[in-house]
Biopython code that builds the backbone (N, CA, C, O; Angstrom):
import numpy as np
from Bio.PDB.StructureBuilder import StructureBuilder

atoms = [
    (1, "MET", "N", (101.160, 109.578, 104.905)),
    (1, "MET", "CA", (100.176, 109.047, 105.397)),
    (1, "MET", "C", (98.662, 110.292, 105.613)),
    (1, "MET", "O", (98.739, 111.516, 105.511)),
    (2, "GLU", "N", (97.819, 109.744, 105.822)),
    (2, "GLU", "CA", (96.510, 110.559, 105.665)),
    (2, "GLU", "C", (95.772, 110.230, 106.669)),
    (2, "GLU", "O", (95.896, 109.141, 107.230)),
    (3, "ASP", "N", (94.504, 111.551, 107.188)),
    (3, "ASP", "CA", (93.684, 111.312, 108.085)),
    (3, "ASP", "C", (92.581, 110.909, 107.319)),
    (3, "ASP", "O", (92.523, 110.570, 106.137)),
    (4, "ASN", "N", (91.442, 111.029, 108.454)),
    (4, "ASN", "CA", (90.330, 110.442, 108.169)),
    (4, "ASN", "C", (89.822, 110.697, 106.691)),
    (4, "ASN", "O", (89.370, 109.911, 105.859)),
    (5, "ASN", "N", (90.045, 112.051, 106.648)),
    (5, "ASN", "CA", (89.641, 112.641, 105.057)),
    (5, "ASN", "C", (90.485, 112.263, 104.233)),
    (5, "ASN", "O", (90.279, 112.605, 103.069)),
    (6, "GLY", "N", (91.497, 111.586, 104.479)),
    (6, "GLY", "CA", (92.085, 111.344, 103.006)),
    (6, "GLY", "C", (92.990, 113.020, 102.847)),
    (6, "GLY", "O", (93.268, 113.585, 101.789)),
    (7, "GLN", "N", (93.146, 113.270, 103.582)),
    (7, "GLN", "CA", (94.022, 114.559, 103.511)),
    (7, "GLN", "C", (95.284, 114.108, 103.899)),
    (7, "GLN", "O", (95.394, 113.553, 104.992)),
    (8, "PRO", "N", (96.402, 114.285, 103.061)),
    (8, "PRO", "CA", (97.870, 113.787, 103.654)),
    (8, "PRO", "C", (98.373, 114.839, 105.133)),
    (8, "PRO", "O", (98.191, 116.052, 105.236)),
    (9, "LEU", "N", (98.941, 114.045, 106.007)),
    (9, "LEU", "CA", (99.220, 113.845, 107.340)),
    (9, "LEU", "C", (100.566, 114.460, 107.514)),
    (9, "LEU", "O", (100.955, 115.371, 108.244)),
    (10, "SER", "N", (101.443, 113.360, 106.238)),
    (10, "SER", "CA", (103.045, 113.441, 107.331)),
    (10, "SER", "C", (103.649, 112.514, 105.903)),
    (10, "SER", "O", (102.973, 112.095, 104.963)),
    (11, "LEU", "N", (104.614, 112.424, 106.045)),
    (11, "LEU", "CA", (105.759, 112.089, 104.722)),
    (11, "LEU", "C", (106.898, 111.471, 105.808)),
    (11, "LEU", "O", (107.362, 112.068, 106.779)),
    (12, "GLY", "N", (107.136, 110.426, 105.466)),
    (12, "GLY", "CA", (108.473, 109.643, 106.049)),
    (12, "GLY", "C", (109.209, 108.613, 105.557)),
    (12, "GLY", "O", (108.594, 107.722, 104.972)),
    (13, "SER", "N", (110.679, 108.516, 105.690)),
    (13, "SER", "CA", (111.197, 107.298, 105.043)),
    (13, "SER", "C", (111.412, 106.042, 105.902)),
    (13, "SER", "O", (111.406, 106.041, 107.133)),
    (14, "GLY", "N", (111.531, 105.371, 105.405)),
    (14, "GLY", "CA", (111.895, 103.891, 106.302)),
    (14, "GLY", "C", (112.534, 102.750, 105.124)),
    (14, "GLY", "O", (113.036, 102.809, 104.002)),
    (15, "PHE", "N", (112.198, 101.766, 106.066)),
    (15, "PHE", "CA", (113.733, 100.763, 104.851)),
    (15, "PHE", "C", (113.032, 99.273, 105.365)),
    (15, "PHE", "O", (112.457, 98.912, 106.392)),
    (16, "VAL", "N", (113.255, 98.882, 104.594)),
    (16, "VAL", "CA", (112.603, 97.094, 104.285)),
    (16, "VAL", "C", (112.730, 96.250, 105.214)),
    (16, "VAL", "O", (113.661, 95.707, 104.620)),
    (17, "LEU", "N", (112.630, 95.587, 106.224)),
    (17, "LEU", "CA", (113.013, 94.607, 107.070)),
    (17, "LEU", "C", (112.563, 93.400, 106.253)),
    (17, "LEU", "O", (113.401, 93.007, 105.440)),
    (18, "ARG", "N", (111.795, 92.955, 106.287)),
    (18, "ARG", "CA", (112.000, 91.785, 105.018)),
    (18, "ARG", "C", (110.728, 91.496, 104.622)),
    (18, "ARG", "O", (109.790, 91.658, 105.403)),
    (19, "GLY", "N", (110.494, 90.894, 102.978)),
    (19, "GLY", "CA", (109.513, 90.895, 102.558)),
    (19, "GLY", "C", (108.431, 92.086, 102.485)),
    (19, "GLY", "O", (108.656, 93.211, 102.040)),
    (20, "ASP", "N", (107.357, 91.672, 102.949)),
    (20, "ASP", "CA", (106.011, 93.270, 103.085)),
    (20, "ASP", "C", (106.140, 93.358, 103.919)),
    (20, "ASP", "O", (105.064, 93.180, 104.489)),
    (21, "LEU", "N", (107.451, 93.710, 105.074)),
    (21, "LEU", "CA", (107.619, 94.493, 106.546)),
    (21, "LEU", "C", (108.432, 96.101, 106.193)),
    (21, "LEU", "O", (109.339, 96.123, 105.360)),
    (22, "VAL", "N", (108.075, 97.155, 106.781)),
    (22, "VAL", "CA", (108.521, 98.372, 106.465)),
    (22, "VAL", "C", (109.202, 98.679, 107.956)),
    (22, "VAL", "O", (108.501, 98.443, 108.941)),
    (23, "ALA", "N", (110.181, 99.057, 108.095)),
    (23, "ALA", "CA", (110.161, 99.724, 109.638)),
    (23, "ALA", "C", (110.559, 101.580, 109.123)),
    (23, "ALA", "O", (111.300, 101.997, 108.233)),
    (24, "THR", "N", (109.530, 102.468, 110.325)),
    (24, "THR", "CA", (109.818, 103.959, 109.478)),
    (24, "THR", "C", (110.015, 104.206, 111.390)),
    (24, "THR", "O", (110.477, 103.506, 112.291)),
    (25, "ASN", "N", (109.350, 105.653, 111.319)),
    (25, "ASN", "CA", (109.404, 106.617, 112.438)),
    (25, "ASN", "C", (108.265, 106.505, 112.641)),
    (25, "ASN", "O", (107.427, 106.564, 111.741)),
    (26, "TYR", "N", (107.804, 106.193, 114.708)),
    (26, "TYR", "CA", (106.558, 106.293, 115.116)),
    (26, "TYR", "C", (105.596, 107.605, 114.126)),
    (26, "TYR", "O", (104.617, 107.590, 113.380)),
    (27, "HIS", "N", (106.483, 108.572, 114.617)),
    (27, "HIS", "CA", (105.588, 110.365, 114.225)),
    (27, "HIS", "C", (105.296, 110.495, 113.192)),
    (27, "HIS", "O", (104.541, 111.417, 112.883)),
    (28, "VAL", "N", (105.815, 109.566, 112.216)),
    (28, "VAL", "CA", (104.987, 109.627, 110.804)),
    (28, "VAL", "C", (103.922, 108.744, 110.809)),
    (28, "VAL", "O", (103.496, 108.455, 109.691)),
    (29, "ILE", "N", (103.444, 108.301, 111.640)),
    (29, "ILE", "CA", (102.436, 107.203, 111.562)),
    (29, "ILE", "C", (101.279, 108.052, 112.817)),
    (29, "ILE", "O", (100.103, 108.411, 112.873)),
    (30, "LYS", "N", (102.113, 108.057, 113.403)),
    (30, "LYS", "CA", (101.196, 109.123, 114.606)),
    (30, "LYS", "C", (99.923, 109.832, 114.183)),
    (30, "LYS", "O", (100.042, 110.850, 113.501)),
    (31, "GLY", "N", (98.766, 109.413, 114.505)),
    (31, "GLY", "CA", (97.288, 110.080, 113.899)),
    (31, "GLY", "C", (96.988, 110.057, 112.893)),
    (31, "GLY", "O", (95.897, 110.596, 112.706)),
    (32, "ALA", "N", (97.761, 109.399, 111.491)),
    (32, "ALA", "CA", (96.807, 108.397, 110.079)),
    (32, "ALA", "C", (95.970, 107.525, 110.541)),
    (32, "ALA", "O", (96.063, 106.774, 111.511)),
    (33, "SER", "N", (95.186, 107.669, 109.817)),
    (33, "SER", "CA", (94.584, 106.312, 109.233)),
    (33, "SER", "C", (94.536, 105.663, 108.057)),
    (33, "SER", "O", (93.774, 104.712, 107.882)),
    (34, "ALA", "N", (95.174, 106.020, 107.338)),
    (34, "ALA", "CA", (95.771, 104.885, 106.281)),
    (34, "ALA", "C", (97.379, 105.595, 105.574)),
    (34, "ALA", "O", (97.995, 106.483, 106.162)),
    (35, "GLY", "N", (97.589, 105.316, 104.964)),
    (35, "GLY", "CA", (98.517, 105.650, 103.952)),
    (35, "GLY", "C", (99.383, 104.492, 102.664)),
    (35, "GLY", "O", (98.792, 103.508, 102.221)),
    (36, "HIS", "N", (100.615, 104.808, 102.296)),
    (36, "HIS", "CA", (100.902, 104.026, 101.672)),
    (36, "HIS", "C", (102.632, 104.131, 101.198)),
    (36, "HIS", "O", (103.393, 104.961, 101.697)),
    (37, "VAL", "N", (102.972, 103.307, 100.342)),
    (37, "VAL", "CA", (104.395, 103.495, 100.397)),
    (37, "VAL", "C", (104.976, 103.433, 99.471)),
    (37, "VAL", "O", (104.202, 103.009, 98.613)),
    (38, "ARG", "N", (106.118, 103.631, 98.975)),
    (38, "ARG", "CA", (106.293, 104.215, 97.454)),
    (38, "ARG", "C", (107.785, 103.838, 97.169)),
    (38, "ARG", "O", (108.623, 104.712, 97.392)),
    (39, "LEU", "N", (108.164, 102.719, 96.736)),
    (39, "LEU", "CA", (110.135, 103.094, 96.677)),
    (39, "LEU", "C", (110.423, 103.794, 96.191)),
    (39, "LEU", "O", (109.781, 104.397, 95.331)),
    (40, "VAL", "N", (111.820, 104.051, 96.648)),
    (40, "VAL", "CA", (112.750, 105.205, 96.218)),
    (40, "VAL", "C", (112.820, 104.789, 94.191)),
    (40, "VAL", "O", (113.201, 103.644, 93.945)),
    (41, "GLY", "N", (112.517, 105.563, 93.120)),
    (41, "GLY", "CA", (112.360, 105.184, 91.909)),
    (41, "GLY", "C", (111.760, 104.506, 91.383)),
    (41, "GLY", "O", (111.998, 104.053, 90.263)),
    (42, "ALA", "N", (110.704, 104.241, 92.167)),
    (42, "ALA", "CA", (109.446, 103.421, 91.229)),
    (42, "ALA", "C", (108.442, 104.236, 91.388)),
    (42, "ALA", "O", (108.709, 105.326, 91.893)),
    (43, "LYS", "N", (107.265, 103.994, 91.072)),
    (43, "LYS", "CA", (105.711, 105.514, 90.832)),
    (43, "LYS", "C", (104.413, 104.414, 91.204)),
    (43, "LYS", "O", (103.266, 104.708, 91.538)),
    (44, "ILE", "N", (104.863, 103.410, 91.069)),
    (44, "ILE", "CA", (103.294, 102.871, 92.441)),
    (44, "ILE", "C", (103.296, 102.945, 93.397)),
    (44, "ILE", "O", (104.381, 102.933, 93.979)),
    (45, "THR", "N", (102.028, 103.072, 94.158)),
    (45, "THR", "CA", (102.458, 103.113, 95.678)),
    (45, "THR", "C", (101.283, 102.067, 96.109)),
    (45, "THR", "O", (100.119, 102.135, 95.717)),
    (46, "MET", "N", (101.869, 100.992, 97.076)),
    (46, "MET", "CA", (101.476, 100.622, 97.741)),
    (46, "MET", "C", (100.840, 100.446, 98.832)),
    (46, "MET", "O", (101.423, 101.071, 99.717)),
    (47, "PRO", "N", (99.643, 99.736, 99.348)),
    (47, "PRO", "CA", (98.791, 100.355, 100.825)),
    (47, "PRO", "C", (99.487, 99.955, 102.248)),
    (47, "PRO", "O", (99.498, 98.757, 102.531)),
    (48, "ILE", "N", (99.930, 100.666, 102.942)),
    (48, "ILE", "CA", (100.246, 99.975, 103.681)),
    (48, "ILE", "C", (98.675, 99.141, 104.683)),
    (48, "ILE", "O", (97.690, 99.814, 104.983)),
    (49, "GLN", "N", (98.788, 97.902, 104.968)),
    (49, "GLN", "CA", (98.255, 97.044, 105.560)),
    (49, "GLN", "C", (97.744, 97.485, 106.904)),
    (49, "GLN", "O", (96.538, 97.473, 107.148)),
    (50, "GLY", "N", (98.568, 97.841, 107.704)),
    (50, "GLY", "CA", (98.480, 97.848, 109.043)),
    (50, "GLY", "C", (99.697, 98.177, 109.398)),
    (50, "GLY", "O", (100.657, 98.197, 108.628)),
    (51, "VAL", "N", (99.736, 98.584, 111.138)),
    (51, "VAL", "CA", (100.632, 98.353, 112.070)),
    (51, "VAL", "C", (100.979, 96.825, 112.633)),
    (51, "VAL", "O", (100.271, 96.102, 113.335)),
    (52, "VAL", "N", (102.420, 96.554, 112.045)),
    (52, "VAL", "CA", (102.577, 95.282, 113.232)),
    (52, "VAL", "C", (102.775, 95.408, 114.776)),
    (52, "VAL", "O", (102.385, 94.689, 115.695)),
    (53, "ALA", "N", (103.680, 96.827, 114.754)),
    (53, "ALA", "CA", (104.975, 97.040, 116.234)),
    (53, "ALA", "C", (105.016, 98.337, 116.125)),
    (53, "ALA", "O", (105.395, 98.833, 115.064)),
    (54, "LYS", "N", (104.577, 99.248, 117.359)),
    (54, "LYS", "CA", (105.120, 100.397, 117.355)),
    (54, "LYS", "C", (105.487, 100.770, 118.519)),
    (54, "LYS", "O", (105.033, 100.180, 119.499)),
    (55, "ASP", "N", (106.289, 101.714, 118.647)),
    (55, "ASP", "CA", (106.789, 102.083, 120.215)),
    (55, "ASP", "C", (107.022, 104.065, 120.261)),
    (55, "ASP", "O", (108.026, 104.747, 120.057)),
    (56, "ALA", "N", (105.903, 104.366, 120.542)),
    (56, "ALA", "CA", (106.137, 105.607, 120.971)),
    (56, "ALA", "C", (107.236, 106.128, 121.447)),
    (56, "ALA", "O", (107.951, 106.938, 120.857)),
    (57, "TYR", "N", (107.405, 105.679, 122.529)),
    (57, "TYR", "CA", (108.854, 106.308, 123.577)),
    (57, "TYR", "C", (110.384, 106.097, 122.429)),
    (57, "TYR", "O", (111.282, 106.932, 122.324)),
    (58, "LEU", "N", (110.306, 104.678, 121.641)),
    (58, "LEU", "CA", (111.690, 104.673, 120.814)),
    (58, "LEU", "C", (111.266, 105.279, 119.484)),
    (58, "LEU", "O", (112.167, 105.393, 118.652)),
    (59, "ASP", "N", (109.977, 105.711, 119.122)),
    (59, "ASP", "CA", (109.887, 106.472, 117.605)),
    (59, "ASP", "C", (109.872, 105.815, 116.512)),
    (59, "ASP", "O", (110.212, 106.195, 115.392)),
    (60, "LEU", "N", (109.167, 104.058, 117.102)),
    (60, "LEU", "CA", (109.778, 103.023, 115.644)),
    (60, "LEU", "C", (108.223, 102.323, 115.811)),
    (60, "LEU", "O", (107.497, 102.135, 116.788)),
    (61, "ALA", "N", (108.068, 101.981, 114.068)),
    (61, "ALA", "CA", (106.733, 101.319, 113.828)),
    (61, "ALA", "C", (107.534, 100.073, 112.795)),
    (61, "ALA", "O", (108.624, 99.931, 112.241)),
    (62, "ILE", "N", (106.500, 99.463, 112.915)),
    (62, "ILE", "CA", (106.785, 98.297, 111.666)),
    (62, "ILE", "C", (105.625, 98.094, 111.326)),
    (62, "ILE", "O", (104.674, 97.750, 112.029)),
    (63, "LEU", "N", (105.680, 98.352, 109.975)),
    (63, "LEU", "CA", (104.114, 98.791, 108.925)),
    (63, "LEU", "C", (104.206, 97.126, 108.113)),
    (63, "LEU", "O", (105.273, 96.612, 107.777)),
    (64, "LYS", "N", (103.089, 96.606, 107.952)),
    (64, "LYS", "CA", (102.671, 95.630, 106.781)),
    (64, "LYS", "C", (102.154, 96.164, 105.521)),
    (64, "LYS", "O", (101.162, 96.893, 105.519)),
    (65, "VAL", "N", (102.874, 95.788, 104.271)),
    (65, "VAL", "CA", (102.686, 96.735, 103.128)),
    (65, "VAL", "C", (102.538, 95.766, 102.073)),
    (65, "VAL", "O", (103.449, 95.012, 101.731)),
    (66, "SER", "N", (100.937, 95.797, 101.353)),
    (66, "SER", "CA", (100.560, 94.560, 100.619)),
    (66, "SER", "C", (101.341, 95.037, 99.035)),
    (66, "SER", "O", (101.414, 96.110, 98.436)),
    (67, "GLY", "N", (101.784, 93.823, 98.790)),
    (67, "GLY", "CA", (102.399, 94.354, 97.333)),
    (67, "GLY", "C", (103.669, 94.074, 97.368)),
    (67, "GLY", "O", (104.397, 93.542, 96.530)),
    (68, "LEU", "N", (103.950, 94.634, 98.812)),
    (68, "LEU", "CA", (105.196, 95.329, 98.548)),
    (68, "LEU", "C", (106.333, 93.826, 98.492)),
    (68, "LEU", "O", (106.030, 92.823, 99.138)),
    (69, "GLN", "N", (107.306, 93.866, 97.848)),
    (69, "GLN", "CA", (108.624, 92.936, 97.281)),
    (69, "GLN", "C", (109.754, 93.343, 96.739)),
    (69, "GLN", "O", (109.984, 93.570, 95.551)),
    (70, "ALA", "N", (110.940, 93.486, 98.295)),
    (70, "ALA", "CA", (111.660, 94.149, 98.086)),
    (70, "ALA", "C", (112.899, 93.577, 98.958)),
    (70, "ALA", "O", (112.699, 92.980, 100.016)),
    (71, "ALA", "N", (114.108, 93.789, 98.469)),
    (71, "ALA", "CA", (115.266, 92.814, 99.551)),
    (71, "ALA", "C", (115.391, 94.025, 100.815)),
    (71, "ALA", "O", (115.266, 95.249, 100.773)),
    (72, "ALA", "N", (115.621, 93.305, 101.663)),
    (72, "ALA", "CA", (115.750, 93.758, 103.235)),
    (72, "ALA", "C", (117.284, 94.710, 102.830)),
    (72, "ALA", "O", (118.047, 94.647, 101.865)),
    (73, "LEU", "N", (117.273, 95.384, 103.802)),
    (73, "LEU", "CA", (118.345, 96.266, 104.334)),
    (73, "LEU", "C", (118.865, 95.283, 105.082)),
    (73, "LEU", "O", (118.241, 94.601, 105.895)),
    (74, "LYS", "N", (120.345, 95.180, 104.736)),
    (74, "LYS", "CA", (121.116, 94.337, 105.776)),
    (74, "LYS", "C", (121.825, 94.956, 106.686)),
    (74, "LYS", "O", (122.913, 95.506, 106.519)),
    (75, "LEU", "N", (121.045, 94.844, 107.914)),
    (75, "LEU", "CA", (121.435, 95.514, 109.424)),
    (75, "LEU", "C", (122.889, 94.474, 109.358)),
    (75, "LEU", "O", (123.117, 93.326, 108.978)),
    (76, "ALA", "N", (123.965, 95.987, 110.168)),
    (76, "ALA", "CA", (125.122, 95.335, 110.925)),
    (76, "ALA", "C", (124.803, 94.308, 111.993)),
    (76, "ALA", "O", (123.638, 94.069, 112.309)),
    (77, "SER", "N", (125.994, 93.611, 112.631)),
    (77, "SER", "CA", (125.903, 92.818, 113.970)),
    (77, "SER", "C", (126.329, 94.066, 114.732)),
    (77, "SER", "O", (126.763, 95.117, 114.262)),
    (78, "ALA", "N", (126.047, 93.634, 116.413)),
    (78, "ALA", "CA", (126.384, 94.396, 117.408)),
    (78, "ALA", "C", (127.822, 94.110, 117.688)),
    (78, "ALA", "O", (128.397, 95.053, 118.231)),
    (79, "GLU", "N", (128.338, 93.361, 117.525)),
    (79, "GLU", "CA", (129.711, 92.958, 117.279)),
    (79, "GLU", "C", (130.472, 93.353, 116.490)),
    (79, "GLU", "O", (131.613, 93.600, 116.881)),
    (80, "SER", "N", (130.097, 93.573, 114.985)),
    (80, "SER", "CA", (130.730, 95.007, 114.403)),
    (80, "SER", "C", (130.804, 95.522, 114.345)),
    (80, "SER", "O", (131.763, 95.886, 113.665)),
    (81, "CYS", "N", (129.770, 96.679, 115.064)),
    (81, "CYS", "CA", (129.875, 97.767, 115.166)),
    (81, "CYS", "C", (130.685, 98.051, 116.591)),
    (81, "CYS", "O", (131.238, 99.151, 116.598)),
    (82, "SER", "N", (130.829, 97.380, 117.614)),
    (82, "SER", "CA", (131.509, 97.426, 119.086)),
    (82, "SER", "C", (132.802, 98.270, 118.814)),
    (82, "SER", "O", (133.640, 97.910, 117.987)),
    (83, "ARG", "N", (132.882, 99.084, 119.343)),
    (83, "ARG", "CA", (134.959, 100.301, 118.818)),
    (83, "ARG", "C", (135.799, 99.210, 120.109)),
    (83, "ARG", "O", (135.450, 98.861, 121.237)),
    (84, "GLY", "N", (136.690, 99.008, 119.501)),
    (84, "GLY", "CA", (138.102, 98.442, 119.901)),
    (84, "GLY", "C", (139.526, 98.638, 120.042)),
    (84, "GLY", "O", (140.236, 97.723, 120.460)),
]
sb = StructureBuilder()
sb.init_structure("model")
sb.init_model(0)
sb.init_chain("A")
sb.init_seg("    ")
for serial, (resi, resn, name, xyz) in enumerate(atoms, 1):
    if name == "N":
        sb.init_residue(resn, " ", resi, " ")
    sb.init_atom(name, np.array(xyz, "f"), 0.0, 1.0, " ", f" {name:<3s}", serial, name[0])
structure = sb.get_structure()
């Protein structure tokens, strides 16, 4: 992430939800004016087009990323995670 002057502001990780949507932590994008995404092992970066959703309390942000075409992370259902 970058500030208004294009200077580095923060760095974080995330995962692909679907198509061009990435989930990350809100604290990673807080105060940033621009940013980009790079997939693990890739050399190119893709610009973040915008913030689709954010929740500071839950520390969650959903980003739209231009040009991203990646497989989504498969999430477990609540039932498969329950203890029994």
